[in-house]
N, C-alpha and C positions, 0 to 999 in steps of 0.2 A: 602213792595217791595219783588222781587223775584230775586235772584240772581243765575246765571248758571256760571259754569265752564267749560273749555275744558277739555276733557277725556284725553287729552295727557300731558298738562301741570301740571294739578291738582293744578293750582292756583286760587285763588279768588281775585278779582280785588275789589278795593272799589267802593261802590255803595252809591249813595244818598239815604237818608232814607225820602226825602219829598214826594215821591208818590211811588206806586208800580212800578217796572221796571223789564226788563229782560236783560240777556247778552246772546248773541247768538255767539256760537263757530265758527271761521272761519279758513281758511287754513294758515291765516299770524299772525292775533294778535286777541285778544278778544275786541269786539265792546260793550259797554254797551248801553242800550237804556231804556228810561222811556217812557212807553207806557200809557197813559190815555185818554181813549175814542179817541183813533186813533191818539193822538198827540205823537210825538217821541221827546225825548231829548237824545242827544247823548253826550258820554262823552269822552275827549280826552285821550291821553296815560298818561297823569297825573292824570285822576278820575275827571277833572273839567267838569262840565256841558257845552255843547255847545249850540248853537241856537236851539231852538225847531222847529220842522218841523212835517207835516204831514208823515203817514206811506208811502205814494206813493212817497214823497221826499226822503225817507230813500231808498226805493227801487230802485229809479234811481241812487241814490247816490253809493249805493252797486254795482249795475250793471257796473258803471264805474271803478270799482277797478280792479288791474290787474287780478287778479284770479277769479272775480266775487262773488257774493253772494253765500252762502252754499246753500240757497233754496229761491224760489221766496215765498213772503208772501202777501197774499190778504186779507184785511179786519183787524179789529182790533184784538188784542191778549190779552187775559185776563186769569187771573188764575181761574180755575173752582170754581163755585159759592160754598161758603161754604168752599172751601178747606182749607183757612187760615183766621183766625179771626184777626190776628194781623201781621204787616209786618215782614218778615224775614231779618235780617240784615247780614252783611258780615261775621259775626260770626257762621253763620248756618254751620252745619257741612257738609262734602264733600258729604257723603252719601245722604243726604236729598237734596242737591243740585242736585244730579244727577237724584234722583226719580222725582223731579219736572221737569227736563229736559226731562225725558221720556214722561211725561204727555203732556208738551207742544209740544213736537215733534209730540205726537200722535194727537193732537188737531189742529195741522195746516190744514187749509183748502184745501191745494195743496198737491196731492200724490206726497211723496218723499220716497227716500230710499238711503244707504249707502252701498258701497261695499270696502271690503278690497283690497290691492294691486294684489291679485291674481283673482279679480273679483267675490270672493265669497260675498253673500249679508250677512251683518251683521246687519242690521237695516232696518225696513220699517214702515210706518205708515198705519194706517187703511185705508186712503183714496188711497194709492196704492194697498193695498189689494183688495178694491173693484174696482179699476180701472181694475186690472189684472184679476179678478174673481176667485182667488185662493190666498192661503197663501204658500209662498216659504219656502223652508226649509233654516235655517240660517246656514251659514258657511258649505255649502255643496257643494261639486264640482257638484252635479246633477243640481243645480240652480246657475248658473254663469252668471254674466253681467246683468241680468234683469229678474224678477218674472212672466213675462207673460207667457201664454201657449205657444203662438207662436207670430212671429213677421211678419210683412209684409212690403216691400217697398211702397210708396205711389201709385205707378202705378200697385200695385198687386202682384208682384212675392214674393216668401218666402225670409224672411231675416233670417239668423242663429242668433243664439243669439251671437256669435262670431263676426258677422257683425254689432252689435248693437253700437250706440253710445257710451256706457259705454266701451265696449271693445275697440272701436277705441281710445277714450280718455286714457285709462290706456296703451295701446300698444304705441301710439305715444307720450304721454305726453303733449298733448295739451288740450285745452277747446273745448268741442262741444257746441256750442250755438244755441239754437232754430232750431232744426233738427227735421223735420216731420217724424214720423212713424205711423204704424197703428198696433194697439194692438188687438190680437186674443184671446177672452177669451175661456175657456173649452167648453162652450156651443154653440161656433160658432159665436157669436157677434163680431162685429170688431168696434173698437173705434180709431178715429184718434186723434193723440196729438202732441203736440211740447213739445220737451225733451231738458233740458240743463244739461249739466255735469260739475261740478267744480272738479278739483284735490284737495286731501287733503295732506298736507305735515306736518312732525313733525318740531320742533323748529330747528333741525339741517338742515332741508331742504329736507330731504329724503322723497320720495313718500311713504305714507301709505294707499292710497285709493283714492276714488272719491264719490262724492255725486251727486244724480240726483233728479231733480224734473219734472214735467209733467204739462202742460197747456193744458187740454182736449178741443179739437175743436169741437167734437161732433161726433155722429155716422156717420161713414164712409159712404157716398153715394154709392149706388150701382153702379158699372160700366155699361155701355151698355151691353144689352143681348149677343152680339156675344163675347165680351171680357169676361164676365162673364162664358160663356161656355167654352171659350178657356182656361182660368185660371184654371177651375175645371177640364177639360180633362187633362191638364198638370200635374195637382197636381195628379189625379188618375193614370196617367201614371207612375209617379215616385214612389208613394206609393204603388201601387198594381200591378205593372208590374211584369212579370214572370221572368225578367232578374234582377239579383243583382245588385244595385246601391248604391253607397256611394260617400260623399263628405269629403275631408281632407283638412284641414287649413294649412297655411304655417308652422305651428309649428309641423305638423304631427299628431294633433289630430284629430279625426272622428268628423265631424259637423254634419252629417246627414246620415241616411240609411234607405232605404225602407225595406219592410217586407220581400221580398225575401233574400236581403243579411242577415238578422237576421234568417231566418229560414234555410239558408245555413249553419250558423255556430252555430245555436243553442242558441242564446243569445237573452235576452230582450232588449228593446232599452236603458233603463238606464244602463245597463251593457256593452253596445257596445259604443254607443255615447259618446263622451267625452274622451274616451281612446285614447292613442297612438296606431297607425295603426301597428307599429312595435311589439305590444303585440301579435297580431294575426297571425304573419307570422312564419314559421319555420326557414327559412334562413335569418338570420340578413343581410348577405351581399346582398342578392337580393332586400330586402325593401329599404337597404340604397340606392342601383343604381336606384331605382325607384324613391325614393324622390329626389336624386340629379338631375336626369334627368327632372323632372317636374319642380324642382326649376328653371331651365334653360328654362323653357316653351317649353320642347320638347314633342313631342306626342308620346304615347306610343301605340302600336298595338298588341295585343294578346302576352303579355309578360308572359312568364310562371312563375308560383310561386307556393308555397305550403301554405296552412293556416291550423292552428289547431282550430278545433272546441271545443265548451264548453266540450264535452265528451272527448276530447283528440285525436278524429280522425283525420287523415291528409287527406285533400282534395285538389287535383291538380285543378288549376286555370289558366286560361288566363285572363291576365288585360289588359283592354284597358282604356287610360285615357289622358286627357289634361287639361289645366289650364283655369279656368275664372279669367279674371283680369280686373280691373276697373282704367282706367288712367294709365295703364301700371303697375300697383302693384298686386301682386299675391294675390288673394282673397280666392279662394279654387280650388281643383281639381274637375273633374267630371269623375267619376271612375266606369267602368263596369267590373263585375266580371263573367266569364263565368265557370261554373262547369265543367270540363273535367275528372273527376276521374274515371268514369266508361270507357270512351274511352281510359283513361291512362291505366287501368287494362287490358282492352282488348288488348291494344298494346303490354303490356307486356306478356300476355297468347300467343299472336301471335309470338312475338320474342322468347318465349320460345319454341314454337310448332314448328317454323322454326329452331331453333337450334337442337331440337331432331331429327327433319327430317333430318338435315344435318349429324348428327351423325350416324343415321341410314344409310343413302346413302354412307357415308365414310365407314361403316363397311360392306357394302354389298361386296361380291367378284365380282359382275358382274360389268362392266364398264358403269358408268352413267353419263350423262350429259344433260343441259338444254340450251335453246337458248329463245331469245326474238323473236318477230313477224318478225324481219327482219332477223333472223337467226344468229344473233351475240351471242357467248356464253357467258352464265352468270353463269355457275357452272359446275364443274366436279369433279368426285372423285378420289382417288388415284389409284383406278383400271383402270380407263380411261387413266390416265397419262401413267401407265405401259402399256397398251396395244399400244397406240400411241408411246410411246417411246419419247415424247415431251410434254413440258407444255406449252400450247398455252396462249396467252394473253386474258384474258377476256375481252369482249366489242369490240375487235380488230379482233377476229379470228371467221370465219363465218362457218356456217352448220356442220362442222366436224374438229375436233382438230388433225386428223391424217396428217402425212407428204405427202403421196400419197395415192390414192384409186385406184383399179382394180376389175373389174368383175372377177368371178371364171376362165374365159376361157383367162384372161391376159390382156383384153382389159383396158385402162385407163379410169378413171371416173373422170371428173370435179367436184369439189367440190359441186358448185352450181347444179349439176344434181344428187347428192347422194340421197340415200332414205330419209334422213332429209330434204333436200331441197324440195323434192318432197311431203313428208307429209306437211311441212309449206305452199308451195304455192298452193296445191291443198287442203288443209285443211282436210286431210283423212290419217287414218293410214296406214302403209305400213307393209305387213308381207309376210313370206315366200321368203325372199330374202338374197341371200349371197353375201358378198364382200370381198376383201383383202385389209388390211392396210399395206402399206409399212413405215418402220420406217427410221430414218435417217442413222442408221447404215446398211440399206439394208435387213435387215430380214424382212419377210412377215408373217401376222398374219390372217389366215382366220377367218371370223366373220360373225354372223347373228345379223342384226340390228334390233330393234323394235321401230321406231319412232311413237310417238303418240301426236298430237296437244293437247294443253290444252287451256281451255275456261273458262270464269268468269261465273257469275250467269246468265246472259243475252245471253251466248253462244257466246260471243265475243272471237275471237282468241287472246290469250294473250301470246304465246309462244308454246314450244314443249320440250317433254322430249325424250331421246333415252336411249335405254340399249342394249349394244354391247355384245353378247355372243360369248366368244373366243372359236372357233371351232378346236383350234389345237390338243388338247387332243382327241377330238371325232373324228376327222379325222384320227389321228394315231391309235385310237382304231378300227375304222372302217377297215383300212387298214390290221390291224392284224387279225381282225375277217373274212375278206373275203380272207386271205391267208388260215386261220384255216378251213374255210368252202371249199374252193378249195381242200385243202388236204383232208378233210373228204370225199368230194364228189369223188374225186380220189380212195380213199381206199374203199369206199362203191362200186363203179362200179368194181375195181379189185376183191373185195370179191365176188360180184354175179358173175362176169366172171370165178371165180374160183369154186364157185358152180355149175355154168352151166356145166364147164369142168369136174368135177366130176361126175355130174349126167350123162352127156353124156357117159363117161366111164362106169358108173354103167349099163346103159341101153344098152350098146354095146351087140349085140349077143341075146337081147331079141325080143320076137316076139310082145309084146304089144307097138306098136309104137304111139298108142293114149295116152298112159300114159306119155310117153316121151315127146310128143308135148305139152300136158297140163302143164306139170311141167316147161317146157321151157318158155311158154308164160307167167305163173305166174311170173316167174323171170324178164322177161322182162316188164310185167305191173309194178312190184316194182321198177324196174330201171328207168322207166319213171315218176313214182311218185316222186322218189328222184330228178330227174331232174327239175322239177316243185319246189320242195322245195329249192333247191340249187339255182335257179334263184331268187327266193324270200327271199333269205338270210335266210332260214329256219323260216320265220315269219308265215307262213302258205300257203294257196293255194286257188285259186278261183274255186268255186264248179262247175260253168258252164264249165270252161275250162277243170277242171280234168274229168269230165263225157265225155264231147266231145271227148277228146283224147284217153279214154279209150274204148268208144264204137267203135271209128274210128279203132283202133289197134285190138280189141278181135273180133268183129262180123261184121265190114263193113256193118253197117245197112244202111247208107246213108240216102235218104229221108225217109225211112219207120221207124226212130226213130225221136220222137219229145221230145225237151227239153225245158222246160220252167219253168221259177222262177227268183225271184228278185237276185241282186247280193249279193252274201255271201262269205266272206273271212273267210274259215275253220281254225280254230286254228291248230297250228302245230302237235298236239297231235293225232288230229282226221284224218288228211290227209291219212296216210298209212293204218289205218284199214277200212276206207271208200272206198279208192281205190280198196283194194283187195276185198271188198264186190261187187262193181261195176263190178269187172273184173270177178268174179264168175257168176254174172247175165248175163252179156254178153255171157260168155261161154256157160251157159245153154240154152240161147235163140236161140243160133246159131247151138246147137247140138240135142236139143230136143223140143224147145218151138216155139214160135211165127215166128221166122226168118227161120226156116225150110221150111215155105210155101211160095211161092212168095207174096200170099195175107195178109201175117202177118206183124204185125207192134207192136212197143212198144212206150209206153209214160212213160216219165220221168219227174216228176213235183215236186216241193217243195215251201214251203212257210215259213215265219218268224212267231212265235207265242211269246205271253208274252213280248211284247215290244222289239223284236229281241234278246230275251235271248235264245230262244229254235228253232230248225230245224225241221220241219216236211217233210219227203221224200216218195214219192210213186212211185214205179215200176209197171207198168201194162202192160200185154201182151195180144194181141188179135188177130183173124185171122188165127191163127197157128191150128194145129192139136188138136183133144181132149185131156185133160190133166189129168192124174192120180197122185195121189201122190205116190212118191217112196216107193218100198217096204223096203229099207234101206237108213239110212240117212248117206251120205259121208261128205266129207271135206267141201264142198261149203255149205251145210245145216247147219253144225254146226258152220261154220263161221259166217251165216248170223243170226242164232237164239241165239248163245251163245257167239260168239267171240265179237260182237259189244256191247251186254250188258254188258259184262265184261270190255270191253277197254273204252268205251264211255259212260257206264250208260244209253243205249239206249233202248227203249222199242220199240221190233221188232215183227213183225207178217207176216207170210209165209202162203200164202193159195194157194190151187191148185183147181180151180174152172174149170168146163169142157171147158170154153170158154177161159180160160188162165190163166197162173201163176199171181200172185199178191204178192208184197212184201211192207210193210209200216214199216216206223221207226219214232220214234220221240225221239230226242236226245237234250241234253243242249249244248250250245256253250259256256258257261262261267263257267261251274262246273269244279271243279278240278278232275283230272284224277283219274281212280280207282288204288288202290294199291294192 
């Protein structure tokens, strides 16, 4: 006889010694059986033998019990051949009984296994290992509820281990009877089986685990080709998609995750699946809110969150999720995780750039403001508010923030016709325009605007920026400068008049009238040159105008003088020396040179060299009397050959050909004056 005891009660019931028998531990009390060639004799609670029966009768009897049998038994049960030569009595020690119990459990022809109340597998027989195609890890959270590689619903979709009959029985506290599932082995083979789960209770009634057994139906028939392809595609979509996907059970534990999700966080599947989702969230209040909403079957779209990777890096994500339910019961979530870390960092960089730009614009002394495409103000700095004398409301003030606008002549300017409005409406920059802003207190500020349209990468108009240059101080400085220039011009003229009066008195009574006239004409030429400089605010003089006025005054050449050359603005330092040189050439031509003959003429031409940085000028006379070099060099010759070289750093050449005199000069326009 073989006696088995319950692992929980550690008690040994009386057994008959008339024939070999077994005791099978159950969830409520021990049943003793005598098995001999398939004949079962059961003992009642007092240890008395009851009516014999076949094993199948015992199986049916046990199925009718409130909690069901521990496991389905098919076929005869015998002790291993040669394992015991004499019957073992009820005095057999507990350790020996347990060892024999393990042997019998492993010899059961039906796949069976036992889980604790947390779903961890604590025992399985070799038939279960063969069915699963793998040996699960005992008492390990990695193998919970079932030892199979994968599970599937009978119609094909994947069944997570937390959805298995064992999990359902432990969670609900009820029996799972004859439920069909499909077991997938590691090599890809699929086997259909009926599974039955019975709960195990201790003597006091507390749940300590559950036992399960399988009845193999056979190899799962292949679904039709279209369904097979569809299922394969769905599996591939989940497992190998580029978007991170995962499922979370009602208890918050991760049931499944694809490779993209694992790659995102840097975990292996066994490190991630089965853990509580909150362990990977940086902000506990965020994941608590997510789980609370999903528990109410609320749909989440692009919920911002932060996840911590295995390496400790923080990833910014957007989570979209909803709940898969069956008969109204929460089964698991379907979560999509979108990594937006790079975009988040780019947004931070953009915000930092905008902050620095605003700081820069605020620090600038010039008034600056921006508008959108409709002209609504979107930003202005402190300098703009000071210029306007008012702080307009952003978004509701248009075109310009000033109280009123005027043109320089005093004409009012409507805001929708101001330079900024023109720049936006015509999509072009506006320059060289002045306007006047009137403040609420009545003061007016002259300014020059620089409105410029803004465009995106595709050159679409997105707004405009305007810089207002306050011209108040510039206008005041210009008025002061004009007063000084006028005063200088007045004093220069008075000085020249005084010099002319002194010369007139000096030459009174002298017989050399020609010398007197030449001196006076030189003074007048100098005065005319100063008039041109005064009119141009002493910024310089136009070369063509200077030569034309001097020729007209000094020699009255008329059509006999040809003046040709590009427009050149002489620097202020070169105007007076060059004017005196032209005057001397005119005087010499009218007294001794080409203009003394009606057929004579002069040609004055110039050109710019070296990119406009040098001026080359030629004076050529022809048609006059034969020319000879002067016997002595007077004031005019010294001025042409030495004065210009000293004053303007010019290279000068004066030649006296029989056909007429010629003068050539090459001078820098931008060089510093001689010291």
